PyMOL commands that place a pseudoatom at each C-alpha (Angstrom):
pseudoatom trace, name=CA, resn=MET, resi=1, chain=A, elem=C, hetatm=0, pos=[-6.025, -16.944, -7.319]
pseudoatom trace, name=CA, resn=ASN, resi=2, chain=A, elem=C, hetatm=0, pos=[-8.753, -16.366, -9.994]
pseudoatom trace, name=CA, resn=CYS, resi=3, chain=A, elem=C, hetatm=0, pos=[-12.301, -17.590, -9.962]
pseudoatom trace, name=CA, resn=LEU, resi=4, chain=A, elem=C, hetatm=0, pos=[-12.758, -21.375, -11.620]
pseudoatom trace, name=CA, resn=HIS, resi=5, chain=A, elem=C, hetatm=0, pos=[-15.583, -20.157, -14.045]
pseudoatom trace, name=CA, resn=HIS, resi=6, chain=A, elem=C, hetatm=0, pos=[-14.055, -16.651, -14.926]
pseudoatom trace, name=CA, resn=PRO, resi=7, chain=A, elem=C, hetatm=0, pos=[-10.314, -16.906, -15.039]
pseudoatom trace, name=CA, resn=GLU, resi=8, chain=A, elem=C, hetatm=0, pos=[-10.235, -13.042, -15.390]
pseudoatom trace, name=CA, resn=THR, resi=9, chain=A, elem=C, hetatm=0, pos=[-11.507, -12.437, -12.082]
pseudoatom trace, name=CA, resn=PRO, resi=10, chain=A, elem=C, hetatm=0, pos=[-10.095, -12.631, -8.428]
pseudoatom trace, name=CA, resn=ALA, resi=11, chain=A, elem=C, hetatm=0, pos=[-11.407, -15.193, -6.511]
pseudoatom trace, name=CA, resn=ALA, resi=12, chain=A, elem=C, hetatm=0, pos=[-13.269, -13.691, -3.532]
pseudoatom trace, name=CA, resn=LEU, resi=13, chain=A, elem=C, hetatm=0, pos=[-14.265, -16.692, -1.383]
pseudoatom trace, name=CA, resn=VAL, resi=14, chain=A, elem=C, hetatm=0, pos=[-12.715, -20.445, -1.511]
pseudoatom trace, name=CA, resn=CYS, resi=15, chain=A, elem=C, hetatm=0, pos=[-14.431, -23.452, -1.230]
pseudoatom trace, name=CA, resn=GLU, resi=16, chain=A, elem=C, hetatm=0, pos=[-13.333, -26.159, 1.377]
pseudoatom trace, name=CA, resn=CYS, resi=17, chain=A, elem=C, hetatm=0, pos=[-12.293, -28.453, -1.577]
pseudoatom trace, name=CA, resn=GLY, resi=18, chain=A, elem=C, hetatm=0, pos=[-10.022, -25.515, -2.811]
pseudoatom trace, name=CA, resn=THR, resi=19, chain=A, elem=C, hetatm=0, pos=[-11.997, -24.204, -5.669]
pseudoatom trace, name=CA, resn=ALA, resi=20, chain=A, elem=C, hetatm=0, pos=[-11.749, -20.496, -6.203]
pseudoatom trace, name=CA, resn=LEU, resi=21, chain=A, elem=C, hetatm=0, pos=[-15.203, -18.474, -6.664]
pseudoatom trace, name=CA, resn=CYS, resi=22, chain=A, elem=C, hetatm=0, pos=[-15.820, -14.752, -7.382]
pseudoatom trace, name=CA, resn=HIS, resi=23, chain=A, elem=C, hetatm=0, pos=[-18.145, -12.500, -5.811]
pseudoatom trace, name=CA, resn=GLU, resi=24, chain=A, elem=C, hetatm=0, pos=[-20.698, -13.447, -8.805]
pseudoatom trace, name=CA, resn=CYS, resi=25, chain=A, elem=C, hetatm=0, pos=[-20.341, -17.231, -8.557]
pseudoatom trace, name=CA, resn=ALA, resi=26, chain=A, elem=C, hetatm=0, pos=[-20.153, -17.161, -4.860]
pseudoatom trace, name=CA, resn=ALA, resi=27, chain=A, elem=C, hetatm=0, pos=[-23.429, -14.854, -4.528]
pseudoatom trace, name=CA, resn=ARG, resi=28, chain=A, elem=C, hetatm=0, pos=[-25.361, -17.888, -5.971]
pseudoatom trace, name=CA, resn=ARG, resi=29, chain=A, elem=C, hetatm=0, pos=[-24.876, -20.326, -3.282]
pseudoatom trace, name=CA, resn=PRO, resi=30, chain=A, elem=C, hetatm=0, pos=[-22.752, -18.684, -0.574]
pseudoatom trace, name=CA, resn=ASP, resi=31, chain=A, elem=C, hetatm=0, pos=[-23.223, -20.742, 2.270]
pseudoatom trace, name=CA, resn=VAL, resi=32, chain=A, elem=C, hetatm=0, pos=[-22.651, -23.921, 0.569]
pseudoatom trace, name=CA, resn=GLY, resi=33, chain=A, elem=C, hetatm=0, pos=[-19.756, -24.047, -1.583]
pseudoatom trace, name=CA, resn=CYS, resi=34, chain=A, elem=C, hetatm=0, pos=[-18.806, -24.625, -5.413]
pseudoatom trace, name=CA, resn=PRO, resi=35, chain=A, elem=C, hetatm=0, pos=[-20.956, -26.237, -7.938]
pseudoatom trace, name=CA, resn=THR, resi=36, chain=A, elem=C, hetatm=0, pos=[-19.330, -29.570, -7.779]
pseudoatom trace, name=CA, resn=CYS, resi=37, chain=A, elem=C, hetatm=0, pos=[-19.400, -29.553, -3.679]
pseudoatom trace, name=CA, resn=VAL, resi=38, chain=A, elem=C, hetatm=0, pos=[-23.176, -28.897, -3.735]
pseudoatom trace, name=CA, resn=ALA, resi=39, chain=A, elem=C, hetatm=0, pos=[-23.915, -31.481, -6.777]
pseudoatom trace, name=CA, resn=ALA, resi=40, chain=A, elem=C, hetatm=0, pos=[-21.757, -34.340, -4.534]
pseudoatom trace, name=CA, resn=LYS, resi=41, chain=A, elem=C, hetatm=0, pos=[-23.436, -33.405, -0.999]
pseudoatom trace, name=CA, resn=THR, resi=42, chain=A, elem=C, hetatm=0, pos=[-26.736, -33.165, -2.935]
pseudoatom trace, name=CA, resn=SER, resi=43, chain=A, elem=C, hetatm=0, pos=[-26.572, -36.762, -4.551]
pseudoatom trace, name=CA, resn=GLN, resi=44, chain=A, elem=C, hetatm=0, pos=[-25.485, -38.316, -1.100]
pseudoatom trace, name=CA, resn=GLU, resi=45, chain=A, elem=C, hetatm=0, pos=[-28.334, -36.761, 0.521]
pseudoatom trace, name=CA, resn=VAL, resi=46, chain=A, elem=C, hetatm=0, pos=[-30.578, -37.837, -2.046]
pseudoatom trace, name=CA, resn=ALA, resi=47, chain=A, elem=C, hetatm=0, pos=[-29.414, -41.345, -2.059]
pseudoatom trace, name=CA, resn=GLY, resi=48, chain=A, elem=C, hetatm=0, pos=[-29.594, -41.514, 1.535]
pseudoatom trace, name=CA, resn=ALA, resi=49, chain=A, elem=C, hetatm=0, pos=[-32.984, -40.270, 1.827]
pseudoatom trace, name=CA, resn=VAL, resi=50, chain=A, elem=C, hetatm=0, pos=[-34.188, -42.821, -0.684]
pseudoatom trace, name=CA, resn=THR, resi=51, chain=A, elem=C, hetatm=0, pos=[-32.415, -45.579, 1.324]
pseudoatom trace, name=CA, resn=ASP, resi=52, chain=A, elem=C, hetatm=0, pos=[-34.153, -44.285, 4.486]
pseudoatom trace, name=CA, resn=THR, resi=53, chain=A, elem=C, hetatm=0, pos=[-37.297, -44.329, 2.605]
pseudoatom trace, name=CA, resn=VAL, resi=54, chain=A, elem=C, hetatm=0, pos=[-37.230, -47.930, 1.076]
pseudoatom trace, name=CA, resn=MET, resi=55, chain=A, elem=C, hetatm=0, pos=[-36.308, -48.990, 4.880]
pseudoatom trace, name=CA, resn=VAL, resi=56, chain=A, elem=C, hetatm=0, pos=[-39.113, -47.179, 6.410]
pseudoatom trace, name=CA, resn=VAL, resi=57, chain=A, elem=C, hetatm=0, pos=[-41.764, -48.641, 3.920]
pseudoatom trace, name=CA, resn=VAL, resi=58, chain=A, elem=C, hetatm=0, pos=[-39.947, -52.291, 4.229]
pseudoatom trace, name=CA, resn=GLY, resi=59, chain=A, elem=C, hetatm=0, pos=[-40.163, -52.030, 8.078]
pseudoatom trace, name=CA, resn=ALA, resi=60, chain=A, elem=C, hetatm=0, pos=[-43.640, -50.709, 8.053]
pseudoatom trace, name=CA, resn=ILE, resi=61, chain=A, elem=C, hetatm=0, pos=[-44.928, -53.375, 5.925]
pseudoatom trace, name=CA, resn=ALA, resi=62, chain=A, elem=C, hetatm=0, pos=[-42.922, -55.830, 8.243]
pseudoatom trace, name=CA, resn=GLY, resi=63, chain=A, elem=C, hetatm=0, pos=[-44.544, -54.564, 11.298]
pseudoatom trace, name=CA, resn=ALA, resi=64, chain=A, elem=C, hetatm=0, pos=[-47.888, -54.930, 9.890]
pseudoatom trace, name=CA, resn=ALA, resi=65, chain=A, elem=C, hetatm=0, pos=[-47.257, -58.356, 8.638]
pseudoatom trace, name=CA, resn=ALA, resi=66, chain=A, elem=C, hetatm=0, pos=[-46.145, -59.701, 12.277]
pseudoatom trace, name=CA, resn=PHE, resi=67, chain=A, elem=C, hetatm=0, pos=[-49.723, -57.788, 13.507]
pseudoatom trace, name=CA, resn=TYR, resi=68, chain=A, elem=C, hetatm=0, pos=[-51.704, -59.760, 11.350]
pseudoatom trace, name=CA, resn=ALA, resi=69, chain=A, elem=C, hetatm=0, pos=[-49.469, -63.201, 11.912]
pseudoatom trace, name=CA, resn=LEU, resi=70, chain=A, elem=C, hetatm=0, pos=[-50.129, -62.617, 15.636]
pseudoatom trace, name=CA, resn=THR, resi=71, chain=A, elem=C, hetatm=0, pos=[-53.683, -61.492, 15.626]
pseudoatom trace, name=CA, resn=ARG, resi=72, chain=A, elem=C, hetatm=0, pos=[-55.080, -63.075, 12.360]
pseudoatom trace, name=CA, resn=SER, resi=73, chain=A, elem=C, hetatm=0, pos=[-57.333, -59.751, 12.180]
pseudoatom trace, name=CA, resn=TRP, resi=74, chain=A, elem=C, hetatm=0, pos=[-56.806, -56.134, 11.253]
pseudoatom trace, name=CA, resn=SER, resi=75, chain=A, elem=C, hetatm=0, pos=[-59.951, -55.381, 13.809]
pseudoatom trace, name=CA, resn=GLU, resi=76, chain=A, elem=C, hetatm=0, pos=[-57.687, -53.919, 16.232]
pseudoatom trace, name=CA, resn=VAL, resi=77, chain=A, elem=C, hetatm=0, pos=[-56.538, -50.480, 14.386]
pseudoatom trace, name=CA, resn=GLY, resi=78, chain=A, elem=C, hetatm=0, pos=[-54.452, -48.868, 17.198]
pseudoatom trace, name=CA, resn=GLY, resi=79, chain=A, elem=C, hetatm=0, pos=[-52.291, -52.200, 17.480]
pseudoatom trace, name=CA, resn=ALA, resi=80, chain=A, elem=C, hetatm=0, pos=[-51.850, -52.560, 13.647]
pseudoatom trace, name=CA, resn=LEU, resi=81, chain=A, elem=C, hetatm=0, pos=[-50.689, -48.919, 14.103]
pseudoatom trace, name=CA, resn=THR, resi=82, chain=A, elem=C, hetatm=0, pos=[-48.426, -49.656, 16.627]
pseudoatom trace, name=CA, resn=PHE, resi=83, chain=A, elem=C, hetatm=0, pos=[-46.681, -52.364, 15.000]
pseudoatom trace, name=CA, resn=THR, resi=84, chain=A, elem=C, hetatm=0, pos=[-46.478, -50.658, 11.949]
pseudoatom trace, name=CA, resn=VAL, resi=85, chain=A, elem=C, hetatm=0, pos=[-44.779, -47.726, 13.501]
pseudoatom trace, name=CA, resn=ILE, resi=86, chain=A, elem=C, hetatm=0, pos=[-42.291, -49.758, 15.281]
pseudoatom trace, name=CA, resn=GLY, resi=87, chain=A, elem=C, hetatm=0, pos=[-41.496, -51.814, 12.153]
pseudoatom trace, name=CA, resn=ALA, resi=88, chain=A, elem=C, hetatm=0, pos=[-40.865, -48.787, 10.509]
pseudoatom trace, name=CA, resn=GLY, resi=89, chain=A, elem=C, hetatm=0, pos=[-38.395, -47.660, 12.989]
pseudoatom trace, name=CA, resn=TRP, resi=90, chain=A, elem=C, hetatm=0, pos=[-36.903, -50.900, 14.001]
pseudoatom trace, name=CA, resn=PRO, resi=91, chain=A, elem=C, hetatm=0, pos=[-34.203, -50.912, 11.091]
pseudoatom trace, name=CA, resn=PHE, resi=92, chain=A, elem=C, hetatm=0, pos=[-33.259, -47.350, 12.145]
pseudoatom trace, name=CA, resn=GLY, resi=93, chain=A, elem=C, hetatm=0, pos=[-32.913, -48.685, 15.708]
pseudoatom trace, name=CA, resn=TRP, resi=94, chain=A, elem=C, hetatm=0, pos=[-30.665, -51.301, 14.482]
pseudoatom trace, name=CA, resn=ARG, resi=95, chain=A, elem=C, hetatm=0, pos=[-28.725, -49.133, 12.263]
pseudoatom trace, name=CA, resn=ALA, resi=96, chain=A, elem=C, hetatm=0, pos=[-28.053, -46.916, 15.411]
pseudoatom trace, name=CA, resn=LEU, resi=97, chain=A, elem=C, hetatm=0, pos=[-26.621, -50.067, 17.168]
pseudoatom trace, name=CA, resn=ARG, resi=98, chain=A, elem=C, hetatm=0, pos=[-24.254, -51.074, 14.591]
pseudoatom trace, name=CA, resn=PHE, resi=99, chain=A, elem=C, hetatm=0, pos=[-21.253, -50.987, 17.360]
pseudoatom trace, name=CA, resn=TRP, resi=100, chain=A, elem=C, hetatm=0, pos=[-23.100, -53.849, 19.144]
pseudoatom trace, name=CA, resn=SER, resi=101, chain=A, elem=C, hetatm=0, pos=[-22.239, -57.098, 17.472]
pseudoatom trace, name=CA, resn=ALA, resi=102, chain=A, elem=C, hetatm=0, pos=[-22.311, -60.587, 18.871]
pseudoatom trace, name=CA, resn=LEU, resi=103, chain=A, elem=C, hetatm=0, pos=[-19.319, -62.101, 21.041]
pseudoatom trace, name=CA, resn=GLY, resi=104, chain=A, elem=C, hetatm=0, pos=[-17.173, -64.391, 18.719]
pseudoatom trace, name=CA, resn=THR, resi=105, chain=A, elem=C, hetatm=0, pos=[-16.239, -67.197, 21.073]
pseudoatom trace, name=CA, resn=SER, resi=106, chain=A, elem=C, hetatm=0, pos=[-13.520, -70.259, 20.394]
pseudoatom trace, name=CA, resn=TYR, resi=107, chain=A, elem=C, hetatm=0, pos=[-15.461, -73.454, 21.602]
pseudoatom trace, name=CA, resn=SER, resi=108, chain=A, elem=C, hetatm=0, pos=[-12.772, -75.837, 21.535]
pseudoatom trace, name=CA, resn=ALA, resi=109, chain=A, elem=C, hetatm=0, pos=[-10.916, -74.181, 24.670]
pseudoatom trace, name=CA, resn=TRP, resi=110, chain=A, elem=C, hetatm=0, pos=[-13.978, -75.377, 26.806]
pseudoatom trace, name=CA, resn=GLY, resi=111, chain=A, elem=C, hetatm=0, pos=[-13.501, -79.029, 26.880]
pseudoatom trace, name=CA, resn=SER, resi=112, chain=A, elem=C, hetatm=0, pos=[-16.072, -81.660, 26.845]
pseudoatom trace, name=CA, resn=ASN, resi=113, chain=A, elem=C, hetatm=0, pos=[-18.454, -79.905, 29.228]
pseudoatom trace, name=CA, resn=LEU, resi=114, chain=A, elem=C, hetatm=0, pos=[-21.833, -79.864, 27.083]
pseudoatom trace, name=CA, resn=ILE, resi=115, chain=A, elem=C, hetatm=0, pos=[-23.915, -77.489, 29.251]
pseudoatom trace, name=CA, resn=VAL, resi=116, chain=A, elem=C, hetatm=0, pos=[-20.715, -75.001, 29.261]
pseudoatom trace, name=CA, resn=VAL, resi=117, chain=A, elem=C, hetatm=0, pos=[-20.328, -75.536, 25.162]
pseudoatom trace, name=CA, resn=VAL, resi=118, chain=A, elem=C, hetatm=0, pos=[-24.332, -74.790, 24.691]
pseudoatom trace, name=CA, resn=LEU, resi=119, chain=A, elem=C, hetatm=0, pos=[-24.239, -71.859, 27.030]
pseudoatom trace, name=CA, resn=ILE, resi=120, chain=A, elem=C, hetatm=0, pos=[-21.305, -70.386, 25.120]
pseudoatom trace, name=CA, resn=TRP, resi=121, chain=A, elem=C, hetatm=0, pos=[-22.629, -71.082, 21.891]
pseudoatom trace, name=CA, resn=MET, resi=122, chain=A, elem=C, hetatm=0, pos=[-26.295, -69.549, 22.982]
pseudoatom trace, name=CA, resn=THR, resi=123, chain=A, elem=C, hetatm=0, pos=[-24.493, -66.417, 23.896]
pseudoatom trace, name=CA, resn=PRO, resi=124, chain=A, elem=C, hetatm=0, pos=[-24.355, -64.562, 20.529]
pseudoatom trace, name=CA, resn=LEU, resi=125, chain=A, elem=C, hetatm=0, pos=[-27.789, -65.705, 20.075]
pseudoatom trace, name=CA, resn=PHE, resi=126, chain=A, elem=C, hetatm=0, pos=[-29.069, -64.267, 23.232]
pseudoatom trace, name=CA, resn=LEU, resi=127, chain=A, elem=C, hetatm=0, pos=[-27.176, -61.021, 22.124]
pseudoatom trace, name=CA, resn=LEU, resi=128, chain=A, elem=C, hetatm=0, pos=[-28.605, -61.048, 19.029]
pseudoatom trace, name=CA, resn=VAL, resi=129, chain=A, elem=C, hetatm=0, pos=[-32.132, -61.171, 20.398]
pseudoatom trace, name=CA, resn=LEU, resi=130, chain=A, elem=C, hetatm=0, pos=[-31.244, -58.677, 22.953]
pseudoatom trace, name=CA, resn=LYS, resi=131, chain=A, elem=C, hetatm=0, pos=[-29.997, -56.179, 20.205]
pseudoatom trace, name=CA, resn=MET, resi=132, chain=A, elem=C, hetatm=0, pos=[-33.345, -56.851, 18.251]
pseudoatom trace, name=CA, resn=TRP, resi=133, chain=A, elem=C, hetatm=0, pos=[-35.351, -56.049, 21.356]
pseudoatom trace, name=CA, resn=VAL, resi=134, chain=A, elem=C, hetatm=0, pos=[-33.167, -52.975, 22.120]
pseudoatom trace, name=CA, resn=ALA, resi=135, chain=A, elem=C, hetatm=0, pos=[-33.283, -51.657, 18.204]
pseudoatom trace, name=CA, resn=MET, resi=136, chain=A, elem=C, hetatm=0, pos=[-37.169, -52.157, 18.682]
pseudoatom trace, name=CA, resn=LEU, resi=137, chain=A, elem=C, hetatm=0, pos=[-37.211, -49.739, 21.572]
pseudoatom trace, name=CA, resn=ILE, resi=138, chain=A, elem=C, hetatm=0, pos=[-35.045, -47.045, 20.163]
pseudoatom trace, name=CA, resn=GLY, resi=139, chain=A, elem=C, hetatm=0, pos=[-36.377, -47.553, 16.667]
pseudoatom trace, name=CA, resn=VAL, resi=140, chain=A, elem=C, hetatm=0, pos=[-38.768, -44.894, 16.244]
pseudoatom trace, name=CA, resn=PRO, resi=141, chain=A, elem=C, hetatm=0, pos=[-36.729, -42.125, 17.872]
pseudoatom trace, name=CA, resn=ALA, resi=142, chain=A, elem=C, hetatm=0, pos=[-33.781, -42.893, 15.669]
pseudoatom trace, name=CA, resn=LEU, resi=143, chain=A, elem=C, hetatm=0, pos=[-36.238, -42.901, 12.748]
pseudoatom trace, name=CA, resn=VAL, resi=144, chain=A, elem=C, hetatm=0, pos=[-37.567, -39.238, 13.594]
pseudoatom trace, name=CA, resn=VAL, resi=145, chain=A, elem=C, hetatm=0, pos=[-33.962, -37.884, 14.242]
pseudoatom trace, name=CA, resn=THR, resi=146, chain=A, elem=C, hetatm=0, pos=[-32.831, -39.274, 10.661]
pseudoatom trace, name=CA, resn=ALA, resi=147, chain=A, elem=C, hetatm=0, pos=[-35.559, -37.652, 9.224]
pseudoatom trace, name=CA, resn=LEU, resi=148, chain=A, elem=C, hetatm=0, pos=[-35.087, -34.637, 10.609]
pseudoatom trace, name=CA, resn=ARG, resi=149, chain=A, elem=C, hetatm=0, pos=[-31.277, -34.800, 9.880]
pseudoatom trace, name=CA, resn=ARG, resi=150, chain=A, elem=C, hetatm=0, pos=[-32.235, -35.743, 6.074]
pseudoatom trace, name=CA, resn=VAL, resi=151, chain=A, elem=C, hetatm=0, pos=[-34.815, -32.640, 5.908]
pseudoatom trace, name=CA, resn=VAL, resi=152, chain=A, elem=C, hetatm=0, pos=[-32.093, -30.094, 7.341]
pseudoatom trace, name=CA, resn=ALA, resi=153, chain=A, elem=C, hetatm=0, pos=[-29.339, -31.593, 4.917]
pseudoatom trace, name=CA, resn=LEU, resi=154, chain=A, elem=C, hetatm=0, pos=[-31.510, -31.738, 1.957]
pseudoatom trace, name=CA, resn=LEU, resi=155, chain=A, elem=C, hetatm=0, pos=[-33.294, -28.262, 2.430]
pseudoatom trace, name=CA, resn=GLY, resi=156, chain=A, elem=C, hetatm=0, pos=[-30.477, -26.426, 3.660]
pseudoatom trace, name=CA, resn=LEU, resi=157, chain=A, elem=C, hetatm=0, pos=[-26.809, -27.765, 3.058]
pseudoatom trace, name=CA, resn=ARG, resi=158, chain=A, elem=C, hetatm=0, pos=[-25.598, -25.141, 5.364]
pseudoatom trace, name=CA, resn=SER, resi=159, chain=A, elem=C, hetatm=0, pos=[-22.224, -26.694, 6.116]
pseudoatom trace, name=CA, resn=SER, resi=160, chain=A, elem=C, hetatm=0, pos=[-20.463, -23.400, 5.366]
pseudoatom trace, name=CA, resn=ARG, resi=161, chain=A, elem=C, hetatm=0, pos=[-17.937, -24.396, 3.061]
pseudoatom trace, name=CA, resn=LEU, resi=162, chain=A, elem=C, hetatm=0, pos=[-16.780, -21.143, 1.659]
pseudoatom trace, name=CA, resn=SER, resi=163, chain=A, elem=C, hetatm=0, pos=[-13.686, -19.094, 3.163]
pseudoatom trace, name=CA, resn=GLN, resi=164, chain=A, elem=C, hetatm=0, pos=[-11.705, -15.751, 2.399]
pseudoatom trace, name=CA, resn=PRO, resi=165, chain=A, elem=C, hetatm=0, pos=[-8.650, -16.877, -0.143]
pseudoatom trace, name=CA, resn=ALA, resi=166, chain=A, elem=C, hetatm=0, pos=[-5.634, -16.685, 1.607]
for i in range(1, 166): cmd.bond("trace and resi %d" % i, "trace and resi %d" % (i + 1))
show_as sticks, trace
zoom trace
């Protein structure tokens, strides 16, 4: 097996995608992989970082707006910052709870008992409100974890994709 970029040179390492690289090519980024894998991983991480940044900004604006809507004042800086941080983290908490979805219930099986039907109809709404509350609680830690993961991925790309050729 020979190098992708130097067909006359035998391969020293093989990327996880199967691309063979010689010592010269592998020395450029020995811990990451071939240029195609590096470019693909980098573009994925950059796109994810842009999405996360937009979520932080929109969430922070929504949190600050909620504070102002409740107090009609910016005089309490601590409260405004708290709402802003919770708003910035809320989308990440929601994303962390993506496994949690409201119950889908068939109403026709419960007959004409109005109270039971209303309670069953309100269960998904109650679960949605509960999910929103839990997302607020775990949002800021989820934001911190996501930001750290993105920084490590963008700065390092240390996923050891190269191995010795067979």
